[in-house]
N, CA, C and O atoms as a Maestro MAE file, in Angstrom:
{
 s_m_m2io_version
 :::
 2.0.0
}

f_m_ct {
 s_m_title
 :::
 protein
 m_atom[332] {
  # First column is atom index #
  i_m_mmod_type
  r_m_x_coord
  r_m_y_coord
  r_m_z_coord
  i_m_residue_number
  s_m_chain_name
  s_m_pdb_residue_name
  s_m_pdb_atom_name
  i_m_atomic_number
  :::
  1 25 -134.857 4.468 128.976 1 A "MET " " N  " 7
  2 3 -133.465 4.626 129.339 1 A "MET " " CA " 6
  3 2 -132.675 5.081 128.131 1 A "MET " " C  " 6
  4 15 -132.910 4.624 127.013 1 A "MET " " O  " 8
  5 25 -131.772 5.952 128.354 2 A "SER " " N  " 7
  6 3 -130.880 6.418 127.310 2 A "SER " " CA " 6
  7 2 -129.855 5.338 126.994 2 A "SER " " C  " 6
  8 15 -129.429 4.602 127.884 2 A "SER " " O  " 8
  9 25 -129.459 5.242 125.731 3 A "ASP " " N  " 7
  10 3 -128.428 4.287 125.329 3 A "ASP " " CA " 6
  11 2 -127.033 4.877 125.449 3 A "ASP " " C  " 6
  12 15 -126.055 4.217 125.097 3 A "ASP " " O  " 8
  13 25 -126.924 6.101 125.937 4 A "ALA " " N  " 7
  14 3 -125.618 6.737 126.084 4 A "ALA " " CA " 6
  15 2 -124.762 5.951 127.069 4 A "ALA " " C  " 6
  16 15 -125.267 5.489 128.092 4 A "ALA " " O  " 8
  17 25 -123.467 5.792 126.773 5 A "PRO " " N  " 7
  18 3 -122.588 5.028 127.659 5 A "PRO " " CA " 6
  19 2 -122.567 5.547 129.095 5 A "PRO " " C  " 6
  20 15 -122.417 4.756 130.026 5 A "PRO " " O  " 8
  21 25 -122.714 6.859 129.297 6 A "ASP " " N  " 7
  22 3 -122.681 7.395 130.656 6 A "ASP " " CA " 6
  23 2 -123.966 7.083 131.420 6 A "ASP " " C  " 6
  24 15 -124.042 7.338 132.622 6 A "ASP " " O  " 8
  25 25 -124.974 6.536 130.742 7 A "ALA " " N  " 7
  26 3 -126.228 6.187 131.398 7 A "ALA " " CA " 6
  27 2 -126.218 4.756 131.929 7 A "ALA " " C  " 6
  28 15 -127.097 4.383 132.706 7 A "ALA " " O  " 8
  29 25 -125.242 3.954 131.524 8 A "LEU " " N  " 7
  30 3 -125.176 2.569 131.979 8 A "LEU " " CA " 6
  31 2 -124.735 2.505 133.432 8 A "LEU " " C  " 6
  32 15 -123.908 3.306 133.866 8 A "LEU " " O  " 8
  33 25 -125.287 1.550 134.191 9 A "PRO " " N  " 7
  34 3 -124.847 1.383 135.579 9 A "PRO " " CA " 6
  35 2 -123.345 1.133 135.644 9 A "PRO " " C  " 6
  36 15 -122.789 0.408 134.820 9 A "PRO " " O  " 8
  37 25 -122.696 1.741 136.633 10 A "ARG " " N  " 7
  38 3 -121.244 1.604 136.827 10 A "ARG " " CA " 6
  39 2 -120.971 0.945 138.166 10 A "ARG " " C  " 6
  40 15 -121.495 1.374 139.194 10 A "ARG " " O  " 8
  41 25 -120.177 -0.063 138.154 11 A "GLY " " N  " 7
  42 3 -119.757 -0.695 139.397 11 A "GLY " " CA " 6
  43 2 -120.778 -1.672 139.945 11 A "GLY " " C  " 6
  44 15 -121.923 -1.740 139.499 11 A "GLY " " O  " 8
  45 25 -120.316 -2.423 140.925 12 A "GLU " " N  " 7
  46 3 -121.115 -3.492 141.526 12 A "GLU " " CA " 6
  47 2 -122.410 -2.999 142.158 12 A "GLU " " C  " 6
  48 15 -123.470 -3.586 141.941 12 A "GLU " " O  " 8
  49 25 -122.331 -1.934 142.930 13 A "ALA " " N  " 7
  50 3 -123.520 -1.443 143.635 13 A "ALA " " CA " 6
  51 2 -124.586 -0.955 142.653 13 A "ALA " " C  " 6
  52 15 -125.764 -1.272 142.820 13 A "ALA " " O  " 8
  53 25 -124.194 -0.195 141.640 14 A "GLU " " N  " 7
  54 3 -125.166 0.282 140.650 14 A "GLU " " CA " 6
  55 2 -125.749 -0.880 139.856 14 A "GLU " " C  " 6
  56 15 -126.942 -0.885 139.556 14 A "GLU " " O  " 8
  57 25 -124.931 -1.850 139.519 15 A "GLU " " N  " 7
  58 3 -125.432 -3.006 138.778 15 A "GLU " " CA " 6
  59 2 -126.432 -3.800 139.610 15 A "GLU " " C  " 6
  60 15 -127.429 -4.291 139.079 15 A "GLU " " O  " 8
  61 25 -126.177 -3.930 140.902 16 A "LEU " " N  " 7
  62 3 -127.102 -4.616 141.801 16 A "LEU " " CA " 6
  63 2 -128.438 -3.880 141.863 16 A "LEU " " C  " 6
  64 15 -129.496 -4.487 141.696 16 A "LEU " " O  " 8
  65 25 -128.384 -2.577 142.103 17 A "VAL " " N  " 7
  66 3 -129.607 -1.775 142.186 17 A "VAL " " CA " 6
  67 2 -130.358 -1.827 140.857 17 A "VAL " " C  " 6
  68 15 -131.577 -1.995 140.846 17 A "VAL " " O  " 8
  69 25 -129.652 -1.686 139.744 18 A "ALA " " N  " 7
  70 3 -130.298 -1.712 138.422 18 A "ALA " " CA " 6
  71 2 -130.974 -3.059 138.170 18 A "ALA " " C  " 6
  72 15 -132.083 -3.099 137.638 18 A "ALA " " O  " 8
  73 25 -130.329 -4.148 138.540 19 A "ALA " " N  " 7
  74 3 -130.919 -5.477 138.338 19 A "ALA " " CA " 6
  75 2 -132.213 -5.626 139.141 19 A "ALA " " C  " 6
  76 15 -133.196 -6.180 138.650 19 A "ALA " " O  " 8
  77 25 -132.204 -5.134 140.361 20 A "ILE " " N  " 7
  78 3 -133.409 -5.212 141.196 20 A "ILE " " CA " 6
  79 2 -134.515 -4.341 140.615 20 A "ILE " " C  " 6
  80 15 -135.675 -4.752 140.573 20 A "ILE " " O  " 8
  81 25 -134.159 -3.136 140.167 21 A "TRP " " N  " 7
  82 3 -135.162 -2.269 139.550 21 A "TRP " " CA " 6
  83 2 -135.757 -2.923 138.315 21 A "TRP " " C  " 6
  84 15 -136.970 -2.866 138.111 21 A "TRP " " O  " 8
  85 25 -134.917 -3.549 137.483 22 A "CYS " " N  " 7
  86 3 -135.426 -4.223 136.285 22 A "CYS " " CA " 6
  87 2 -136.467 -5.267 136.674 22 A "CYS " " C  " 6
  88 15 -137.526 -5.360 136.053 22 A "CYS " " O  " 8
  89 25 -136.167 -6.032 137.680 23 A "ASP " " N  " 7
  90 3 -137.086 -7.076 138.125 23 A "ASP " " CA " 6
  91 2 -138.371 -6.479 138.690 23 A "ASP " " C  " 6
  92 15 -139.466 -6.900 138.317 23 A "ASP " " O  " 8
  93 25 -138.249 -5.526 139.565 24 A "VAL " " N  " 7
  94 3 -139.420 -4.937 140.228 24 A "VAL " " CA " 6
  95 2 -140.305 -4.177 139.245 24 A "VAL " " C  " 6
  96 15 -141.531 -4.266 139.311 24 A "VAL " " O  " 8
  97 25 -139.682 -3.429 138.331 25 A "PHE " " N  " 7
  98 3 -140.452 -2.645 137.362 25 A "PHE " " CA " 6
  99 2 -140.787 -3.426 136.093 25 A "PHE " " C  " 6
  100 15 -141.477 -2.914 135.211 25 A "PHE " " O  " 8
  101 25 -140.298 -4.668 136.000 26 A "LYS " " N  " 7
  102 3 -140.528 -5.510 134.819 26 A "LYS " " CA " 6
  103 2 -139.998 -4.838 133.551 26 A "LYS " " C  " 6
  104 15 -140.688 -4.758 132.534 26 A "LYS " " O  " 8
  105 25 -138.749 -4.357 133.639 27 A "LEU " " N  " 7
  106 3 -138.089 -3.703 132.522 27 A "LEU " " CA " 6
  107 2 -136.872 -4.519 132.096 27 A "LEU " " C  " 6
  108 15 -136.293 -5.257 132.894 27 A "LEU " " O  " 8
  109 25 -136.500 -4.376 130.844 28 A "GLU " " N  " 7
  110 3 -135.325 -5.076 130.341 28 A "GLU " " CA " 6
  111 2 -134.036 -4.466 130.888 28 A "GLU " " C  " 6
  112 15 -133.074 -5.178 131.175 28 A "GLU " " O  " 8
  113 25 -134.028 -3.134 131.030 29 A "ARG " " N  " 7
  114 3 -132.860 -2.453 131.581 29 A "ARG " " CA " 6
  115 2 -133.246 -1.078 132.094 29 A "ARG " " C  " 6
  116 15 -134.247 -0.489 131.685 29 A "ARG " " O  " 8
  117 25 -132.417 -0.588 133.005 30 A "VAL " " N  " 7
  118 3 -132.561 0.774 133.509 30 A "VAL " " CA " 6
  119 2 -131.173 1.399 133.538 30 A "VAL " " C  " 6
  120 15 -130.164 0.697 133.617 30 A "VAL " " O  " 8
  121 25 -131.134 2.710 133.473 31 A "GLY " " N  " 7
  122 3 -129.867 3.429 133.508 31 A "GLY " " CA " 6
  123 2 -129.599 4.005 134.883 31 A "GLY " " C  " 6
  124 15 -130.470 4.034 135.752 31 A "GLY " " O  " 8
  125 25 -128.387 4.455 135.052 32 A "ARG " " N  " 7
  126 3 -127.963 4.957 136.353 32 A "ARG " " CA " 6
  127 2 -128.676 6.251 136.750 32 A "ARG " " C  " 6
  128 15 -128.716 6.599 137.930 32 A "ARG " " O  " 8
  129 25 -129.232 6.955 135.782 33 A "HIS " " N  " 7
  130 3 -129.918 8.222 136.077 33 A "HIS " " CA " 6
  131 2 -131.441 8.103 135.973 33 A "HIS " " C  " 6
  132 15 -132.151 9.098 136.124 33 A "HIS " " O  " 8
  133 25 -131.945 6.893 135.718 34 A "ASP " " N  " 7
  134 3 -133.392 6.724 135.665 34 A "ASP " " CA " 6
  135 2 -133.979 6.975 137.051 34 A "ASP " " C  " 6
  136 15 -133.361 6.655 138.067 34 A "ASP " " O  " 8
  137 25 -135.173 7.549 137.076 35 A "ASP " " N  " 7
  138 3 -135.795 7.997 138.310 35 A "ASP " " CA " 6
  139 2 -136.880 7.023 138.777 35 A "ASP " " C  " 6
  140 15 -137.779 6.666 138.015 35 A "ASP " " O  " 8
  141 25 -136.782 6.610 140.018 36 A "PHE " " N  " 7
  142 3 -137.730 5.696 140.649 36 A "PHE " " CA " 6
  143 2 -139.172 6.143 140.437 36 A "PHE " " C  " 6
  144 15 -140.025 5.330 140.078 36 A "PHE " " O  " 8
  145 25 -139.450 7.413 140.652 37 A "TYR " " N  " 7
  146 3 -140.818 7.918 140.555 37 A "TYR " " CA " 6
  147 2 -141.289 8.000 139.106 37 A "TYR " " C  " 6
  148 15 -142.448 7.705 138.813 37 A "TYR " " O  " 8
  149 25 -140.405 8.397 138.207 38 A "GLU " " N  " 7
  150 3 -140.779 8.475 136.794 38 A "GLU " " CA " 6
  151 2 -141.047 7.097 136.204 38 A "GLU " " C  " 6
  152 15 -141.808 6.970 135.245 38 A "GLU " " O  " 8
  153 25 -140.432 6.071 136.766 39 A "LEU " " N  " 7
  154 3 -140.672 4.700 136.312 39 A "LEU " " CA " 6
  155 2 -141.957 4.120 136.905 39 A "LEU " " C  " 6
  156 15 -142.365 3.015 136.549 39 A "LEU " " O  " 8
  157 25 -142.590 4.865 137.805 40 A "GLY " " N  " 7
  158 3 -143.833 4.404 138.414 40 A "GLY " " CA " 6
  159 2 -143.674 3.942 139.850 40 A "GLY " " C  " 6
  160 15 -144.552 3.269 140.390 40 A "GLY " " O  " 8
  161 25 -142.557 4.299 140.473 41 A "GLY " " N  " 7
  162 3 -142.277 3.872 141.835 41 A "GLY " " CA " 6
  163 2 -143.219 4.472 142.860 41 A "GLY " " C  " 6
  164 15 -143.696 5.597 142.716 41 A "GLY " " O  " 8
  165 25 -143.474 3.685 143.904 42 A "HIS " " N  " 7
  166 3 -144.294 4.120 145.027 42 A "HIS " " CA " 6
  167 2 -143.844 3.337 146.256 42 A "HIS " " C  " 6
  168 15 -142.947 2.499 146.162 42 A "HIS " " O  " 8
  169 25 -144.453 3.599 147.397 43 A "SER " " N  " 7
  170 3 -143.974 3.027 148.655 43 A "SER " " CA " 6
  171 2 -143.974 1.502 148.673 43 A "SER " " C  " 6
  172 15 -143.066 0.899 149.246 43 A "SER " " O  " 8
  173 25 -144.962 0.870 148.064 44 A "LEU " " N  " 7
  174 3 -144.989 -0.597 148.061 44 A "LEU " " CA " 6
  175 2 -143.843 -1.185 147.241 44 A "LEU " " C  " 6
  176 15 -143.271 -2.212 147.609 44 A "LEU " " O  " 8
  177 25 -143.512 -0.532 146.133 45 A "LEU " " N  " 7
  178 3 -142.364 -0.997 145.344 45 A "LEU " " CA " 6
  179 2 -141.062 -0.740 146.094 45 A "LEU " " C  " 6
  180 15 -140.119 -1.524 145.982 45 A "LEU " " O  " 8
  181 25 -141.002 0.336 146.846 46 A "ALA " " N  " 7
  182 3 -139.803 0.611 147.652 46 A "ALA " " CA " 6
  183 2 -139.616 -0.477 148.708 46 A "ALA " " C  " 6
  184 15 -138.489 -0.890 148.981 46 A "ALA " " O  " 8
  185 25 -140.706 -0.938 149.295 47 A "ILE " " N  " 7
  186 3 -140.633 -2.032 150.264 47 A "ILE " " CA " 6
  187 2 -140.107 -3.291 149.583 47 A "ILE " " C  " 6
  188 15 -139.251 -3.988 150.127 47 A "ILE " " O  " 8
  189 25 -140.614 -3.572 148.409 48 A "ARG " " N  " 7
  190 3 -140.159 -4.741 147.653 48 A "ARG " " CA " 6
  191 2 -138.665 -4.634 147.330 48 A "ARG " " C  " 6
  192 15 -137.934 -5.619 147.421 48 A "ARG " " O  " 8
  193 25 -138.220 -3.435 146.952 49 A "MET " " N  " 7
  194 3 -136.798 -3.238 146.640 49 A "MET " " CA " 6
  195 2 -135.934 -3.425 147.882 49 A "MET " " C  " 6
  196 15 -134.882 -4.062 147.821 49 A "MET " " O  " 8
  197 25 -136.371 -2.878 148.994 50 A "ALA " " N  " 7
  198 3 -135.605 -3.030 150.236 50 A "ALA " " CA " 6
  199 2 -135.489 -4.508 150.607 50 A "ALA " " C  " 6
  200 15 -134.436 -4.966 151.049 50 A "ALA " " O  " 8
  201 25 -136.566 -5.236 150.426 51 A "SER " " N  " 7
  202 3 -136.560 -6.662 150.719 51 A "SER " " CA " 6
  203 2 -135.598 -7.408 149.799 51 A "SER " " C  " 6
  204 15 -134.863 -8.288 150.248 51 A "SER " " O  " 8
  205 25 -135.601 -7.063 148.529 52 A "ARG " " N  " 7
  206 3 -134.695 -7.710 147.571 52 A "ARG " " CA " 6
  207 2 -133.241 -7.387 147.884 52 A "ARG " " C  " 6
  208 15 -132.381 -8.259 147.766 52 A "ARG " " O  " 8
  209 25 -132.951 -6.158 148.280 53 A "LEU " " N  " 7
  210 3 -131.577 -5.802 148.656 53 A "LEU " " CA " 6
  211 2 -131.131 -6.605 149.876 53 A "LEU " " C  " 6
  212 15 -129.981 -7.037 149.956 53 A "LEU " " O  " 8
  213 25 -132.034 -6.798 150.811 54 A "ARG " " N  " 7
  214 3 -131.722 -7.595 152.003 54 A "ARG " " CA " 6
  215 2 -131.504 -9.062 151.630 54 A "ARG " " C  " 6
  216 15 -130.540 -9.683 152.079 54 A "ARG " " O  " 8
  217 25 -132.403 -9.613 150.808 55 A "ASP " " N  " 7
  218 3 -132.340 -11.026 150.459 55 A "ASP " " CA " 6
  219 2 -131.177 -11.367 149.535 55 A "ASP " " C  " 6
  220 15 -130.556 -12.417 149.695 55 A "ASP " " O  " 8
  221 25 -130.872 -10.502 148.575 56 A "THR " " N  " 7
  222 3 -129.827 -10.826 147.595 56 A "THR " " CA " 6
  223 2 -128.435 -10.393 148.022 56 A "THR " " C  " 6
  224 15 -127.446 -11.017 147.635 56 A "THR " " O  " 8
  225 25 -128.346 -9.327 148.818 57 A "ALA " " N  " 7
  226 3 -127.020 -8.802 149.159 57 A "ALA " " CA " 6
  227 2 -126.791 -8.656 150.663 57 A "ALA " " C  " 6
  228 15 -125.720 -8.220 151.085 57 A "ALA " " O  " 8
  229 25 -127.781 -9.014 151.466 58 A "GLY " " N  " 7
  230 3 -127.625 -8.898 152.906 58 A "GLY " " CA " 6
  231 2 -127.579 -7.461 153.397 58 A "GLY " " C  " 6
  232 15 -127.042 -7.186 154.469 58 A "GLY " " O  " 8
  233 25 -128.142 -6.542 152.614 59 A "LEU " " N  " 7
  234 3 -128.122 -5.117 152.963 59 A "LEU " " CA " 6
  235 2 -129.446 -4.704 153.584 59 A "LEU " " C  " 6
  236 15 -130.510 -4.952 153.017 59 A "LEU " " O  " 8
  237 25 -129.379 -4.077 154.744 60 A "LYS " " N  " 7
  238 3 -130.579 -3.522 155.362 60 A "LYS " " CA " 6
  239 2 -130.672 -2.056 154.963 60 A "LYS " " C  " 6
  240 15 -129.987 -1.199 155.521 60 A "LYS " " O  " 8
  241 25 -131.528 -1.790 153.991 61 A "VAL " " N  " 7
  242 3 -131.665 -0.445 153.449 61 A "VAL " " CA " 6
  243 2 -132.977 0.161 153.927 61 A "VAL " " C  " 6
  244 15 -134.048 -0.348 153.595 61 A "VAL " " O  " 8
  245 25 -132.909 1.242 154.701 62 A "PRO " " N  " 7
  246 3 -134.142 1.895 155.142 62 A "PRO " " CA " 6
  247 2 -134.951 2.405 153.944 62 A "PRO " " C  " 6
  248 15 -134.384 2.877 152.959 62 A "PRO " " O  " 8
  249 25 -136.267 2.305 154.038 63 A "LEU " " N  " 7
  250 3 -137.126 2.793 152.951 63 A "LEU " " CA " 6
  251 2 -136.818 4.233 152.595 63 A "LEU " " C  " 6
  252 15 -136.867 4.613 151.425 63 A "LEU " " O  " 8
  253 25 -136.502 5.031 153.590 64 A "ARG " " N  " 7
  254 3 -136.212 6.442 153.363 64 A "ARG " " CA " 6
  255 2 -135.058 6.603 152.364 64 A "ARG " " C  " 6
  256 15 -135.068 7.530 151.555 64 A "ARG " " O  " 8
  257 25 -134.057 5.698 152.417 65 A "PHE " " N  " 7
  258 3 -132.938 5.754 151.466 65 A "PHE " " CA " 6
  259 2 -133.457 5.633 150.040 65 A "PHE " " C  " 6
  260 15 -133.029 6.373 149.154 65 A "PHE " " O  " 8
  261 25 -134.367 4.713 149.820 66 A "ILE " " N  " 7
  262 3 -134.901 4.486 148.473 66 A "ILE " " CA " 6
  263 2 -135.757 5.665 148.040 66 A "ILE " " C  " 6
  264 15 -135.634 6.149 146.915 66 A "ILE " " O  " 8
  265 25 -136.619 6.123 148.931 67 A "LEU " " N  " 7
  266 3 -137.542 7.204 148.582 67 A "LEU " " CA " 6
  267 2 -136.847 8.551 148.410 67 A "LEU " " C  " 6
  268 15 -137.284 9.370 147.602 67 A "LEU " " O  " 8
  269 25 -135.768 8.791 149.160 68 A "ASP " " N  " 7
  270 3 -135.070 10.077 149.093 68 A "ASP " " CA " 6
  271 2 -133.923 10.097 148.076 68 A "ASP " " C  " 6
  272 15 -133.354 11.155 147.811 68 A "ASP " " O  " 8
  273 25 -133.588 8.961 147.518 69 A "ASN " " N  " 7
  274 3 -132.489 8.860 146.542 69 A "ASN " " CA " 6
  275 2 -133.002 8.094 145.336 69 A "ASN " " C  " 6
  276 15 -132.719 6.907 145.176 69 A "ASN " " O  " 8
  277 25 -133.772 8.790 144.476 70 A "PRO " " N  " 7
  278 3 -134.575 8.111 143.471 70 A "PRO " " CA " 6
  279 2 -133.881 7.639 142.195 70 A "PRO " " C  " 6
  280 15 -134.556 7.159 141.284 70 A "PRO " " O  " 8
  281 25 -132.567 7.760 142.100 71 A "THR " " N  " 7
  282 3 -131.909 7.204 140.911 71 A "THR " " CA " 6
  283 2 -131.028 6.035 141.320 71 A "THR " " C  " 6
  284 15 -130.638 5.906 142.480 71 A "THR " " O  " 8
  285 25 -130.726 5.196 140.354 72 A "VAL " " N  " 7
  286 3 -129.837 4.052 140.596 72 A "VAL " " CA " 6
  287 2 -128.520 4.543 141.181 72 A "VAL " " C  " 6
  288 15 -128.031 3.986 142.164 72 A "VAL " " O  " 8
  289 25 -127.943 5.581 140.583 73 A "ALA " " N  " 7
  290 3 -126.642 6.089 141.026 73 A "ALA " " CA " 6
  291 2 -126.693 6.622 142.456 73 A "ALA " " C  " 6
  292 15 -125.786 6.359 143.246 73 A "ALA " " O  " 8
  293 25 -127.738 7.364 142.791 74 A "GLU " " N  " 7
  294 3 -127.850 7.937 144.143 74 A "GLU " " CA " 6
  295 2 -128.006 6.841 145.194 74 A "GLU " " C  " 6
  296 15 -127.334 6.868 146.225 74 A "GLU " " O  " 8
  297 25 -128.886 5.883 144.938 75 A "LEU " " N  " 7
  298 3 -129.106 4.812 145.900 75 A "LEU " " CA " 6
  299 2 -127.859 3.941 146.036 75 A "LEU " " C  " 6
  300 15 -127.484 3.564 147.147 75 A "LEU " " O  " 8
  301 25 -127.226 3.625 144.931 76 A "ALA " " N  " 7
  302 3 -126.015 2.789 144.972 76 A "ALA " " CA " 6
  303 2 -124.904 3.460 145.760 76 A "ALA " " C  " 6
  304 15 -124.152 2.790 146.468 76 A "ALA " " O  " 8
  305 25 -124.793 4.773 145.645 77 A "ARG " " N  " 7
  306 3 -123.765 5.508 146.389 77 A "ARG " " CA " 6
  307 2 -123.954 5.331 147.891 77 A "ARG " " C  " 6
  308 15 -122.972 5.262 148.630 77 A "ARG " " O  " 8
  309 25 -125.191 5.257 148.350 78 A "LEU " " N  " 7
  310 3 -125.476 5.115 149.775 78 A "LEU " " CA " 6
  311 2 -125.264 3.701 150.289 78 A "LEU " " C  " 6
  312 15 -124.905 3.507 151.451 78 A "LEU " " O  " 8
  313 25 -125.484 2.712 149.429 79 A "ILE " " N  " 7
  314 3 -125.368 1.329 149.896 79 A "ILE " " CA " 6
  315 2 -124.019 0.691 149.586 79 A "ILE " " C  " 6
  316 15 -123.728 -0.417 150.036 79 A "ILE " " O  " 8
  317 25 -123.205 1.394 148.822 80 A "ARG " " N  " 7
  318 3 -121.892 0.847 148.442 80 A "ARG " " CA " 6
  319 2 -121.111 0.473 149.693 80 A "ARG " " C  " 6
  320 15 -120.977 1.266 150.625 80 A "ARG " " O  " 8
  321 25 -120.612 -0.719 149.691 81 A "LYS " " N  " 7
  322 3 -119.837 -1.198 150.842 81 A "LYS " " CA " 6
  323 2 -118.463 -0.559 150.823 81 A "LYS " " C  " 6
  324 15 -117.859 -0.424 149.759 81 A "LYS " " O  " 8
  325 25 -117.954 -0.161 151.995 82 A "PRO " " N  " 7
  326 3 -116.614 0.426 152.041 82 A "PRO " " CA " 6
  327 2 -115.571 -0.584 151.587 82 A "PRO " " C  " 6
  328 15 -115.704 -1.786 151.820 82 A "PRO " " O  " 8
  329 25 -114.534 -0.078 150.938 83 A "ALA " " N  " 7
  330 3 -113.463 -0.968 150.446 83 A "ALA " " CA " 6
  331 2 -112.570 -1.428 151.570 83 A "ALA " " C  " 6
  332 15 -111.622 -2.178 151.337 83 A "ALA " " O  " 8
  :::
 }
 m_bond[331] {
  # First column is bond index #
  i_m_from
  i_m_to
  i_m_order
  :::
  1 1 2 1
  2 2 3 1
  3 3 4 2
  4 3 5 1
  5 5 6 1
  6 6 7 1
  7 7 8 2
  8 7 9 1
  9 9 10 1
  10 10 11 1
  11 11 12 2
  12 11 13 1
  13 13 14 1
  14 14 15 1
  15 15 16 2
  16 15 17 1
  17 17 18 1
  18 18 19 1
  19 19 20 2
  20 19 21 1
  21 21 22 1
  22 22 23 1
  23 23 24 2
  24 23 25 1
  25 25 26 1
  26 26 27 1
  27 27 28 2
  28 27 29 1
  29 29 30 1
  30 30 31 1
  31 31 32 2
  32 31 33 1
  33 33 34 1
  34 34 35 1
  35 35 36 2
  36 35 37 1
  37 37 38 1
  38 38 39 1
  39 39 40 2
  40 39 41 1
  41 41 42 1
  42 42 43 1
  43 43 44 2
  44 43 45 1
  45 45 46 1
  46 46 47 1
  47 47 48 2
  48 47 49 1
  49 49 50 1
  50 50 51 1
  51 51 52 2
  52 51 53 1
  53 53 54 1
  54 54 55 1
  55 55 56 2
  56 55 57 1
  57 57 58 1
  58 58 59 1
  59 59 60 2
  60 59 61 1
  61 61 62 1
  62 62 63 1
  63 63 64 2
  64 63 65 1
  65 65 66 1
  66 66 67 1
  67 67 68 2
  68 67 69 1
  69 69 70 1
  70 70 71 1
  71 71 72 2
  72 71 73 1
  73 73 74 1
  74 74 75 1
  75 75 76 2
  76 75 77 1
  77 77 78 1
  78 78 79 1
  79 79 80 2
  80 79 81 1
  81 81 82 1
  82 82 83 1
  83 83 84 2
  84 83 85 1
  85 85 86 1
  86 86 87 1
  87 87 88 2
  88 87 89 1
  89 89 90 1
  90 90 91 1
  91 91 92 2
  92 91 93 1
  93 93 94 1
  94 94 95 1
  95 95 96 2
  96 95 97 1
  97 97 98 1
  98 98 99 1
  99 99 100 2
  100 99 101 1
  101 101 102 1
  102 102 103 1
  103 103 104 2
  104 103 105 1
  105 105 106 1
  106 106 107 1
  107 107 108 2
  108 107 109 1
  109 109 110 1
  110 110 111 1
  111 111 112 2
  112 111 113 1
  113 113 114 1
  114 114 115 1
  115 115 116 2
  116 115 117 1
  117 117 118 1
  118 118 119 1
  119 119 120 2
  120 119 121 1
  121 121 122 1
  122 122 123 1
  123 123 124 2
  124 123 125 1
  125 125 126 1
  126 126 127 1
  127 127 128 2
  128 127 129 1
  129 129 130 1
  130 130 131 1
  131 131 132 2
  132 131 133 1
  133 133 134 1
  134 134 135 1
  135 135 136 2
  136 135 137 1
  137 137 138 1
  138 138 139 1
  139 139 140 2
  140 139 141 1
  141 141 142 1
  142 142 143 1
  143 143 144 2
  144 143 145 1
  145 145 146 1
  146 146 147 1
  147 147 148 2
  148 147 149 1
  149 149 150 1
  150 150 151 1
  151 151 152 2
  152 151 153 1
  153 153 154 1
  154 154 155 1
  155 155 156 2
  156 155 157 1
  157 157 158 1
  158 158 159 1
  159 159 160 2
  160 159 161 1
  161 161 162 1
  162 162 163 1
  163 163 164 2
  164 163 165 1
  165 165 166 1
  166 166 167 1
  167 167 168 2
  168 167 169 1
  169 169 170 1
  170 170 171 1
  171 171 172 2
  172 171 173 1
  173 173 174 1
  174 174 175 1
  175 175 176 2
  176 175 177 1
  177 177 178 1
  178 178 179 1
  179 179 180 2
  180 179 181 1
  181 181 182 1
  182 182 183 1
  183 183 184 2
  184 183 185 1
  185 185 186 1
  186 186 187 1
  187 187 188 2
  188 187 189 1
  189 189 190 1
  190 190 191 1
  191 191 192 2
  192 191 193 1
  193 193 194 1
  194 194 195 1
  195 195 196 2
  196 195 197 1
  197 197 198 1
  198 198 199 1
  199 199 200 2
  200 199 201 1
  201 201 202 1
  202 202 203 1
  203 203 204 2
  204 203 205 1
  205 205 206 1
  206 206 207 1
  207 207 208 2
  208 207 209 1
  209 209 210 1
  210 210 211 1
  211 211 212 2
  212 211 213 1
  213 213 214 1
  214 214 215 1
  215 215 216 2
  216 215 217 1
  217 217 218 1
  218 218 219 1
  219 219 220 2
  220 219 221 1
  221 221 222 1
  222 222 223 1
  223 223 224 2
  224 223 225 1
  225 225 226 1
  226 226 227 1
  227 227 228 2
  228 227 229 1
  229 229 230 1
  230 230 231 1
  231 231 232 2
  232 231 233 1
  233 233 234 1
  234 234 235 1
  235 235 236 2
  236 235 237 1
  237 237 238 1
  238 238 239 1
  239 239 240 2
  240 239 241 1
  241 241 242 1
  242 242 243 1
  243 243 244 2
  244 243 245 1
  245 245 246 1
  246 246 247 1
  247 247 248 2
  248 247 249 1
  249 249 250 1
  250 250 251 1
  251 251 252 2
  252 251 253 1
  253 253 254 1
  254 254 255 1
  255 255 256 2
  256 255 257 1
  257 257 258 1
  258 258 259 1
  259 259 260 2
  260 259 261 1
  261 261 262 1
  262 262 263 1
  263 263 264 2
  264 263 265 1
  265 265 266 1
  266 266 267 1
  267 267 268 2
  268 267 269 1
  269 269 270 1
  270 270 271 1
  271 271 272 2
  272 271 273 1
  273 273 274 1
  274 274 275 1
  275 275 276 2
  276 275 277 1
  277 277 278 1
  278 278 279 1
  279 279 280 2
  280 279 281 1
  281 281 282 1
  282 282 283 1
  283 283 284 2
  284 283 285 1
  285 285 286 1
  286 286 287 1
  287 287 288 2
  288 287 289 1
  289 289 290 1
  290 290 291 1
  291 291 292 2
  292 291 293 1
  293 293 294 1
  294 294 295 1
  295 295 296 2
  296 295 297 1
  297 297 298 1
  298 298 299 1
  299 299 300 2
  300 299 301 1
  301 301 302 1
  302 302 303 1
  303 303 304 2
  304 303 305 1
  305 305 306 1
  306 306 307 1
  307 307 308 2
  308 307 309 1
  309 309 310 1
  310 310 311 1
  311 311 312 2
  312 311 313 1
  313 313 314 1
  314 314 315 1
  315 315 316 2
  316 315 317 1
  317 317 318 1
  318 318 319 1
  319 319 320 2
  320 319 321 1
  321 321 322 1
  322 322 323 1
  323 323 324 2
  324 323 325 1
  325 325 326 1
  326 326 327 1
  327 327 328 2
  328 327 329 1
  329 329 330 1
  330 330 331 1
  331 331 332 2
  :::
 }
}
């Protein structure tokens, strides 16, 4: 992950996704532009992430959302709750 300030997760949704990615990938931190596939992501990890999003935030996220939106920022944009 880049240490650049623009690489840090922004907002609640990105922070939630980043925290789950850190846990699933066993990383200390991830940035908003880090790529699911480049970090070693695959369908089983996507299932685990979807389950964690459901369990921690009550969000039902289709696997396709995770697989088709491979960065923290992209996925967070889709799951962000309307204000």
